[in-house]
C-alpha positions as CSV (number, residue, x, y, z in Angstrom):
1,M,92.4,107.9,47.3
2,E,89.8,108.3,50.1
3,D,89.5,104.6,50.5
4,R,93.3,104.1,51.0
5,R,93.3,106.8,53.7
6,L,90.4,105.4,55.4
7,L,91.8,101.8,55.4
8,K,95.2,103.0,56.7
9,D,93.5,104.9,59.6
10,Y,91.3,101.8,60.3
11,R,94.3,99.5,60.4
12,S,95.9,101.8,62.9
13,Y,92.9,101.8,65.1
14,L,92.7,97.9,65.0
15,K,96.4,97.6,65.8
16,I,96.9,100.4,68.3
17,E,93.5,100.9,70.1
18,R,92.0,97.5,69.8
19,S,95.4,95.6,70.2
20,M,94.4,93.1,67.5
21,S,97.0,90.6,66.2
22,P,98.6,91.3,62.8
23,N,96.7,88.3,61.4
24,T,93.4,89.7,62.5
25,V,94.2,93.2,61.3
26,S,95.2,91.9,57.9
27,A,92.0,89.7,57.7
28,Y,89.7,92.6,58.7
29,S,91.4,95.0,56.3
30,R,91.2,92.6,53.4
31,D,87.4,92.1,54.0
32,V,86.8,95.8,54.0
33,A,89.0,96.5,51.0
34,A,87.2,93.8,49.0
35,F,83.8,95.3,49.9
36,L,84.9,98.9,49.1
37,E,86.2,97.8,45.7
38,W,82.9,96.0,45.0
39,A,80.9,99.1,46.1
40,D,83.0,101.5,44.1
41,S,82.5,99.3,41.0
42,L,78.7,100.0,41.3
43,R,79.1,103.8,41.7
44,R,81.9,104.8,39.4
45,E,79.5,106.8,37.3
46,V,78.5,108.8,40.3
47,R,80.7,111.9,40.8
48,G,80.9,114.3,43.7
49,T,79.6,111.8,46.3
50,S,81.5,110.2,49.0
51,L,81.6,106.4,48.5
52,L,81.4,105.8,52.2
53,A,78.4,108.1,52.7
54,A,76.6,106.5,49.8
55,I,76.7,102.9,51.1
56,T,73.3,101.6,52.3
57,Q,72.1,98.6,54.0
58,E,71.0,97.3,50.7
59,D,74.6,97.4,49.4
60,I,75.7,95.3,52.4
61,V,73.1,92.7,51.7
62,G,73.8,92.7,48.0
63,Y,77.5,92.2,48.7
64,M,76.8,89.3,51.1
65,Q,74.5,87.7,48.4
66,S,77.2,88.1,45.8
67,M,79.5,85.7,47.7
68,P,79.1,82.3,46.0
69,E,78.2,79.7,48.6
70,K,80.2,77.1,46.7
71,T,83.5,78.9,47.2
72,V,82.8,81.0,50.3
73,S,81.8,79.2,53.5
74,K,79.2,80.6,55.9
75,R,82.0,81.1,58.4
76,S,83.9,83.3,56.0
77,Q,80.7,85.3,55.2
78,A,80.1,85.8,58.9
79,R,83.7,87.0,59.3
80,A,83.3,89.4,56.4
81,L,80.1,90.9,57.9
82,S,81.9,91.2,61.3
83,S,84.7,93.0,59.6
84,L,82.3,95.4,57.9
85,R,80.4,96.0,61.1
86,S,83.6,96.9,62.9
87,F,84.7,99.2,60.1
88,F,81.4,101.1,59.9
89,N,81.3,101.4,63.7
90,W,84.7,103.0,63.5
91,S,83.5,105.3,60.7
92,V,80.6,106.4,62.9
93,M,82.9,106.9,65.9
94,E,85.3,109.0,63.8
95,G,82.3,111.1,62.4
96,Y,82.4,109.9,58.8
97,L,78.9,108.4,59.1
98,K,75.8,109.0,61.2
99,G,74.8,105.4,61.3
100,N,76.1,101.9,60.6
101,P,74.6,100.4,57.5
102,C,75.2,96.9,58.9
103,D,72.7,97.4,61.8
104,G,69.8,95.1,61.5
105,I,71.6,92.5,59.2
106,D,71.8,89.1,60.8
107,S,75.0,87.0,60.4
108,P,74.7,83.7,58.6
109,K,73.7,80.8,60.8
110,L,76.7,78.8,61.7
111,G,76.6,75.2,62.6
112,R,78.6,73.7,65.4
113,Y,82.2,73.6,64.2
114,L,84.2,70.6,65.4
115,P,87.6,70.0,63.8
116,A,89.0,66.6,63.4
117,V,90.5,64.9,66.5
118,L,93.4,62.6,66.7
119,S,93.4,59.7,69.0
120,V,96.3,59.3,71.4
121,E,97.6,56.5,69.3
122,E,97.5,58.6,66.2
123,V,99.4,61.3,67.9
124,G,102.1,58.7,68.8
125,R,102.3,57.5,65.2
126,I,102.9,61.1,64.0
127,M,105.6,61.6,66.5
128,D,107.2,58.4,65.7
129,A,107.2,59.3,61.9
130,V,109.8,62.1,62.7
131,P,113.4,61.1,62.1
132,L,115.6,62.1,65.1
133,D,119.0,61.7,63.4
134,N,119.3,65.4,62.2
135,E,118.6,68.9,63.3
136,T,115.5,69.3,61.2
137,G,113.9,66.2,62.6
138,L,114.7,67.2,66.2
139,R,113.2,70.6,65.6
140,D,110.1,69.2,64.0
141,R,109.6,66.7,66.8
142,A,109.9,69.6,69.3
143,I,107.4,71.6,67.4
144,L,104.9,68.8,67.3
145,E,105.4,67.9,71.0
146,M,104.7,71.6,71.9
147,L,101.7,71.9,69.7
148,Y,100.2,68.8,71.3
149,G,101.8,68.8,74.7
150,C,101.1,72.5,75.5
151,G,98.0,73.2,73.2
152,L,99.7,76.0,71.3
153,R,98.3,77.9,68.3
154,V,100.6,77.8,65.3
155,S,101.4,81.4,65.7
156,E,102.3,80.8,69.3
157,A,104.7,78.0,68.4
158,S,106.4,80.0,65.5
159,G,106.8,83.0,67.8
160,M,108.2,81.1,70.8
161,R,111.4,82.5,72.3
162,I,114.1,80.7,74.2
163,S,113.5,83.3,77.0
164,D,109.9,82.0,77.3
165,L,111.1,78.6,78.5
166,F,111.2,78.1,82.3
167,F,111.9,74.4,82.4
168,N,113.2,74.5,86.0
169,D,109.7,75.7,87.0
170,G,107.9,73.4,84.6
171,F,106.3,76.2,82.7
172,I,106.5,78.0,79.4
173,R,105.4,81.6,78.7
174,V,103.0,81.9,75.8
175,V,102.1,85.2,74.0
176,G,98.6,84.6,72.6
177,K,96.0,86.6,70.8
178,G,96.1,90.3,71.5
179,D,99.6,89.9,73.0
180,K,98.0,88.4,76.1
181,E,100.5,86.3,78.1
182,R,99.8,83.1,79.9
183,L,101.8,80.4,81.6
184,V,101.4,76.8,80.4
185,P,102.7,73.7,82.2
186,I,105.1,71.7,80.0
187,G,105.4,67.9,80.3
188,D,108.5,65.8,80.2
189,M,108.1,64.7,76.6
190,A,107.8,68.2,75.2
191,R,110.6,69.5,77.4
192,D,112.9,66.7,76.5
193,A,112.2,67.2,72.8
194,V,112.9,70.9,73.0
195,C,116.2,70.2,74.9
196,G,117.2,67.8,72.3
197,Y,116.7,70.3,69.6
198,L,118.5,73.1,71.5
199,D,121.5,70.8,71.8
200,V,122.0,70.9,68.0
201,R,120.3,74.1,67.0
202,S,122.4,76.0,64.5
203,R,123.5,79.5,65.0
204,P,121.0,82.2,64.0
205,S,121.8,84.2,60.9
206,A,121.5,87.6,62.6
207,P,121.3,88.8,66.3
208,Q,117.6,89.5,66.1
209,Y,117.0,85.8,65.8
210,S,119.2,84.8,68.8
211,D,116.2,84.4,71.1
212,T,113.9,82.7,68.5
213,L,113.4,79.2,69.4
214,F,112.6,77.5,66.1
215,L,114.8,78.4,63.2
216,N,114.6,77.5,59.5
217,R,117.6,76.4,57.4
218,R,118.6,80.0,56.8
219,G,118.9,80.7,60.5
220,T,115.8,82.9,60.6
221,G,112.4,82.5,62.3
222,L,110.2,79.6,61.2
223,S,107.0,80.7,59.4
224,R,103.5,79.5,60.2
225,V,103.2,78.1,56.7
226,S,106.3,76.0,57.3
227,I,104.8,74.5,60.4
228,F,101.5,73.7,58.4
229,N,103.6,71.9,55.8
230,L,105.6,69.9,58.3
231,V,102.4,68.8,60.0
232,K,101.0,67.7,56.6
233,H,104.2,65.9,55.8
234,Y,104.4,63.8,59.0
235,T,100.7,63.1,59.0
236,M,101.1,61.6,55.5
237,L,104.1,59.6,56.6
238,A,102.2,58.2,59.6
239,G,99.5,57.0,57.2
240,I,96.7,58.9,58.8
241,D,93.9,59.9,56.4
242,K,92.4,62.9,58.2
243,E,92.3,66.6,57.4
244,I,95.0,67.7,59.8
245,S,96.5,71.1,60.6
246,P,98.6,72.4,63.5
247,H,95.4,73.4,65.3
248,T,94.3,69.7,65.3
249,F,97.0,69.0,67.8
250,R,95.7,71.8,70.1
251,H,92.1,70.6,69.8
252,S,93.2,67.0,70.4
253,F,95.2,68.0,73.5
254,A,92.2,69.7,75.0
255,T,89.9,66.8,74.1
256,H,92.2,64.3,75.7
257,L,92.6,66.4,78.9
258,I,88.9,66.6,79.3
259,E,88.4,62.9,78.7
260,N,91.0,62.2,81.3
261,G,89.1,64.3,83.9
262,A,90.7,67.7,83.7
263,D,88.7,70.6,84.9
264,L,87.1,72.7,82.1
265,R,88.3,76.0,83.7
266,I,91.8,74.8,83.8
267,V,91.7,73.8,80.2
268,Q,90.3,77.2,79.4
269,E,93.2,78.9,81.1
270,M,95.8,76.7,79.3
271,L,94.3,77.4,75.9
272,G,94.0,81.1,76.5
273,H,90.2,81.2,75.7
274,E,88.4,84.3,77.0
275,S,85.0,82.5,77.0
276,I,84.5,79.0,78.5
277,M,81.9,78.4,75.8
278,T,84.8,78.3,73.2
279,T,86.5,75.7,75.3
280,E,83.4,73.7,75.5
281,I,83.0,73.7,71.8
282,Y,86.7,72.7,71.3
283,T,86.5,69.9,73.7
284,H,83.3,68.2,72.4
285,I,81.8,68.5,75.8
286,D,78.1,69.3,75.8
287,S,77.3,72.3,78.0
288,S,74.8,70.2,79.9
289,T,77.6,68.0,81.1
290,W,79.6,70.6,83.0
291,Q,76.5,72.5,83.9
292,A,75.2,69.4,85.7
293,S,78.6,69.0,87.4
294,V,78.4,72.5,88.8
295,L,74.8,72.1,89.9
296,D,75.6,68.7,91.6
297,H,78.2,70.4,93.7
298,H,76.4,73.7,94.2
299,P,76.3,74.8,97.9
300,R,72.7,76.0,97.5
301,R,71.4,73.0,95.6
């Protein structure tokens, strides 16, 4: 009972005070709930003691060690520890605990994560694999063009609204992580694909979907899972043997921009990254490359 109340309050904190996205709130809450269930199973014989107050640093370490490396990646372990650290910081802030049992515990060492990258030719093959003789094909082509041509996250594509399109000005408005808005230039191919879809787009099933850009066959909003599935489908049709997801298009877009000479800061703004180091990782550019570029042009060199 106590666990449920704490989790509910913690979720509200993440959503309202931290302004985290629903997906992040859900992921953090799942991590904390899994740990509390594990900790409770160890102390069910103890009565009259608050589960939260009884948790020690050794419990955190034991839980992390209980995660099988074969099925739980180091990245997932690091996120779980981050979730627990956040939860216990909140517990201290709210006065439930005097200290955070996660203090002093190092996160698993993560290697440099570089997702698969599509070549420009492979992107073209996937686009060409989409049939353009029906509404579904026109919709899917528009989605793929925006994933690649605008560097969108899958959640940004699924949540795109018609009122976010400013084609006369050459921009779209994107609502990213933490409900942060940014303007992204849209090229001719992506714009034309979206216009082609809008010309045949079916009526929405209800007024609340009238502004939703991409609709499913039922006339409601297209889910993130549906976009994952269509990406897999057209990748297979194109005969490309790579582990591809919607994010691959975003990553490839940024990589190709940098390869063609785009400024790293501009790419950072387009992708909505808070840190330029994230952009550097996504674009395969070694930090020494752009560091040297800055120093070469520094007014005090």
